[in-house]
KOLNU-723473 format. One record per atom (N, C-alpha, C): residue in one letter; x negated, y, z negated. Coordinates in steps of 0.02 Angstrom, whole numbers, padded with zeros to 5 digits, always signed. Layout:
BEGIN
aXYZ;...
This chain:
BEGIN
x+04765-04610-01057;x+04749-04628-01124;x+04706-04690-01125;x+04719-04735-01079;x+04680-04796-01074;x+04608-04780-01057;x+04596-04728-01017;x+04529-04709-00998;x+04489-04685-01059;x+04523-04649-01104;x+04489-04625-01164;x+04467-04682-01208;x+04508-04733-01214;x+04490-04789-01257;x+04431-04827-01228;x+04428-04832-01161;x+04371-04865-01129;x+04307-04826-01140;x+04311-04759-01136;x+04253-04716-01147;x+04229-04722-01219;x+04277-04723-01265;x+04261-04729-01336;x+04229-04797-01350;x+04257-04850-01318;x+04229-04917-01328;x+04158-04920-01301;x+04146-04890-01243;x+04079-04891-01214;x+04031-04852-01257;x+04052-04794-01284;x+04009-04754-01327;x+03994-04791-01392;x+04044-04823-01421;x+04032-04859-01483;x+03988-04920-01471;x+03997-04953-01412;x+03954-05009-01395;x+03882-04987-01387;x+03871-04929-01356;x+03804-04903-01346;x+03773-04885-01414;x+03812-04855-01456;x+03788-04837-01523;x+03771-04899-01563;x+03813-04949-01559;x+03801-05012-01594;x+03738-05046-01568;x+03728-05045-01502;x+03669-05075-01473;x+03605-05038-01495;x+03609-04972-01499;x+03551-04933-01522;x+03535-04949-01595;x+03587-04956-01637;x+03576-04973-01707;x+03544-05042-01713;x+03569-05090-01673;x+03541-05157-01675;x+03468-05157-01654;x+03452-05119-01602;x+03383-05116-01578;x+03338-05086-01631;x+03363-05034-01665;x+03324-05002-01718;x+03314-05052-01776;x+03366-05087-01794;x+03360-05137-01847;x+03311-05191-01829;x+03312-05214-01766;x+03265-05265-01744;x+03193-05240-01748;x+03182-05178-01727;x+03115-05149-01730;x+03091-05143-01802;x+03136-05122-01847;x+03118-05116-01917;x+03101-05184-01947;x+03141-05235-01930;x+03128-05302-01956;x+03061-05328-01930;x+03047-05316-01866;x+02984-05338-01837;x+02926-05302-01870;x+02932-05237-01882;x+02880-05200-01915;x+02868-05226-01985;x+02922-05241-02021;x+02916-05270-02088;x+02879-05336-02086;x+02897-05378-02038;x+02865-05443-02032;x+02790-05436-02017;x+02773-05391-01972;x+02703-05380-01954;x+02664-05355-02014;x+02694-05308-02052;x+02659-05280-02109;x+02649-05331-02165;x+02689-05383-02166;x+02682-05435-02218;x+02638-05492-02195;x+02619-05492-02133;x+02577-05546-02106;x+02504-05525-02111;x+02465-05559-02153;x+02395-05539-02162;x+02354-05546-02098;x+02369-05595-02057;x+02332-05604-01995;x+02345-05546-01947;x+02408-05524-01943;x+02425-05468-01900;x+02391-05404-01925;x+02391-05394-01991;x+02358-05335-02019;x+02283-05337-02006;x+02252-05396-02012;x+02180-05401-01999;x+02166-05386-01926;x+02208-05410-01881;x+02198-05396-01809;x+02205-05322-01795;x+02255-05289-01826;x+02263-05217-01816;x+02203-05179-01843;x+02179-05199-01902;x+02121-05165-01932;x+02060-05173-01888;x+02050-05233-01861;x+01992-05245-01817;x+01997-05202-01754;x+02057-05197-01728;x+02067-05156-01667;x+02052-05083-01682;x+02075-05059-01741;x+02062-04990-01759;x+01988-04977-01772;x+01954-05027-01802;x+01883-05019-01815;x+01842-05015-01751;x+01865-05049-01699;x+01828-05051-01636;x+01840-04989-01593;x+01892-04952-01607;x+01905-04892-01566;x+01868-04833-01597;x+01832-04798-01556;x+01794-04739-01579;x+01837-04678-01567;x+01867-04653-01620;x+01910-04594-01614;x+01875-04533-01642;x+01820-04515-01612;x+01786-04454-01632;x+01817-04396-01593;x+01814-04336-01621;x+01845-04280-01585;x+01817-04271-01515;x+01753-04282-01506;x+01724-04272-01440;x+01749-04325-01390;x+01767-04384-01415;x+01788-04436-01368;x+01854-04420-01335;x+01900-04389-01370;x+01963-04373-01337;x+01960-04304-01304;x+01918-04260-01328;x+01911-04195-01295;x+01881-04203-01226;x+01837-04252-01219;x+01806-04264-01154;x+01856-04286-01102;x+01914-04309-01123;x+01965-04331-01075;x+02007-04272-01049;x+02000-04213-01079;x+02038-04155-01057;x+02012-04130-00991;x+02053-04092-00954;x+02029-04060-00893;x+01974-04009-00909;x+01931-03996-00861;x+01875-03951-00871;x+01897-03881-00893;x+01953-03858-00867;x+01978-03791-00886;x+01995-03789-00960;x+02023-03843-00986;x+02041-03845-01057;x+01978-03849-01099;x+01930-03887-01077;x+01866-03893-01113;x+01831-03825-01116;x+01834-03787-01061;x+01804-03720-01060;x+01839-03675-01111;x+01906-03680-01115;x+01943-03639-01163;x+01923-03658-01235;x+01916-03723-01247;x+01897-03746-01314;x+01828-03718-01332;x+01781-03721-01284;x+01714-03695-01297;x+01715-03620-01310;x+01756-03584-01272;x+01762-03512-01282;x+01792-03497-01351;x+01842-03537-01371;x+01872-03528-01437;x+01822-03543-01493;x+01781-03593-01484;x+01729-03609-01533;x+01681-03550-01540;x+01661-03521-01484;x+01615-03464-01485;x+01646-03405-01521;x+01710-03391-01508;x+01745-03337-01543;x+01749-03351-01618;x+01760-03414-01635;x+01765-03433-01706;x+01698-03421-01742;x+01644-03436-01709;x+01578-03424-01738;x+01567-03350-01749;x+01587-03308-01700;x+01581-03236-01708;x+01623-03211-01767;x+01683-03238-01774;x+01726-03220-01831;x+01693-03239-01896;x+01662-03297-01898;x+01629-03320-01959;x+01571-03273-01977;x+01534-03249-01928;x+01479-03202-01941;x+01505-03136-01969;x+01560-03112-01941;x+01590-03049-01965;x+01615-03059-02037;x+01647-03116-02049;x+01672-03130-02116;x+01615-03135-02167;x+01560-03165-02146;x+01502-03170-02191;x+01476-03100-02208;x+01472-03057-02158;x+01450-02988-02169;x+01498-02952-02217;x+01562-02962-02208;x+01613-02932-02251;x+01601-02954-02324;x+01592-03018-02335;x+01583-03042-02403;x+01516-03019-02433;x+01466-03009-02392;x+01403-02980-02417;x+01415-02910-02443;x+01453-02870-02405;x+01467-02802-02426;x+01512-02800-02487;x+01561-02846-02491;x+01603-02850-02550;x+01560-02866-02611;x+01514-02912-02602;x+01470-02931-02658;x+01428-02871-02681;x+01402-02834-02633;x+01363-02774-02650;x+01406-02723-02689;x+01468-02713-02667;x+01513-02668-02703;x+01528-02693-02774;x+01539-02758-02780;x+01552-02786-02846;x+01493-02775-02893;x+01433-02784-02866;x+01373-02773-02907;x+01368-02700-02927;x+01382-02654-02880;x+01377-02582-02895;x+01426-02563-02950;x+01489-02585-02944;x+01539-02567-02994;x+01530-02605-03059;x+01501-02664-03057;x+01487-02701-03119;x+01438-02661-03161;x+01390-02629-03129;x+01342-02587-03165;x+01377-02527-03197;x+01428-02500-03163;x+01465-02443-03190;x+01510-02464-03248;x+01538-02524-03244;x+01582-02549-03297;x+01544-02571-03359;x+01483-02593-03352;x+01446-02625-03407;x+01443-02582-03470;x+01427-02517-03466;x+01426-02477-03528;x+01495-02475-03563;x+01548-02473-03524;x+01615-02473-03553;x+01629-02540-03588;x+01609-02595-03556;x+01619-02661-03585;x+01579-02668-03649;x+01517-02641-03649;x+01476-02645-03709;x+01508-02606-03766;x+01533-02547-03752;x+01565-02506-03803;x+01628-02541-03829;x+01666-02570-03785;x+01727-02605-03805;x+01709-02664-03850;x+01656-02701-03833;x+01634-02757-03874;x+01615-02734-03944;x+01581-02677-03947;x+01561-02649-04012;x+01622-02632-04055;x+01673-02602-04023;x+01734-02585-04060;x+01770-02648-04084;x+01775-02697-04041;x+01810-02759-04059;x+01774-02796-04115;x+01709-02800-04112;x+01671-02837-04162;x+01658-02797-04226;x+01679-02734-04226;x+01669-02692-04285;x+01598-02668-04293;x+01559-02672-04241;x+01490-02649-04243;x+01486-02573-04240;x+01539-02541-04213;x+01541-02468-04209;x+01613-02446-04217;x+01622-02386-04242;x+01689-02357-04249;x+01696-02302-04197;x+01755-02298-04166;x+01765-02245-04116;x+01767-02176-04149;x+01742-02126-04112;x+01746-02057-04136;x+01817-02033-04129;x+01832-01975-04157;x+01899-01947-04151;x+01917-01936-04077;x+01869-01913-04039;x+01882-01901-03968;x+01895-01966-03931;x+01858-02017-03950;x+01867-02082-03917;x+01934-02114-03937;x+01957-02100-03997;x+02018-02131-04023;x+02080-02092-04003;x+02072-02031-03976;x+02130-01991-03957;x+02162-02019-03894;x+02226-02033-03898;x+02261-02064-03842;x+02322-02023-03824;x+02327-02004-03761;x+02385-01966-03737;x+02421-02011-03687;x+02469-02048-03712;x+02507-02093-03669;x+02561-02057-03631;x+02591-02092-03585;x+02644-02063-03545;x+02708-02054-03586;x+02716-02095-03636;x+02777-02094-03676;x+02762-02070-03747;x+02735-02011-03753;x+02716-01985-03819;x+02777-01977-03864;x+02834-01956-03837;x+02894-01947-03878;x+02916-02013-03907;x+02914-02066-03868;x+02933-02132-03893;x+02885-02154-03947;x+02821-02140-03939;x+02771-02159-03989;x+02782-02121-04054;x+02799-02056-04049;x+02812-02016-04108;x+02873-02043-04146;x+02925-02062-04107;x+02985-02089-04138;x+02970-02156-04173;x+02929-02196-04141;x+02911-02260-04171;x+02872-02251-04234;x+02828-02202-04237;x+02788-02189-04297;x+02832-02160-04351;x+02878-02115-04334;x+02919-02082-04385;x+02970-02130-04415;x+02992-02180-04379;x+03041-02228-04406;x+03007-02282-04448;x+02941-02286-04443;x+02905-02339-04480;x+02896-02323-04552;
């Protein structure tokens, strides 16, 4: 039983030490963030470092750089295929817009009262004709 209490004491001491270290780090970070001179020094250091994508990619092994280049090439090919796809979609939209236009014009005329629909145009056979008949007869 005495061994268990020693283990527990050691574990709690380790946990307490970790908490204290974390608290110290947090206090130090707070102090640094409130110190204008420290912030200016950090900003100057960041301004002087060139963190362009090519600067850190150049540090990779040659095999990784080759993979990146191959992936870029594949991405460009995908972009070309996607562009072709959107060109064809645009062509289809234009084709069907021309087919829709007479219907839209006729609808606009009906809505604005510029034209009245013929009996054939006004005849509607819905899926729920029985429900429509009941609704009309109860009105």
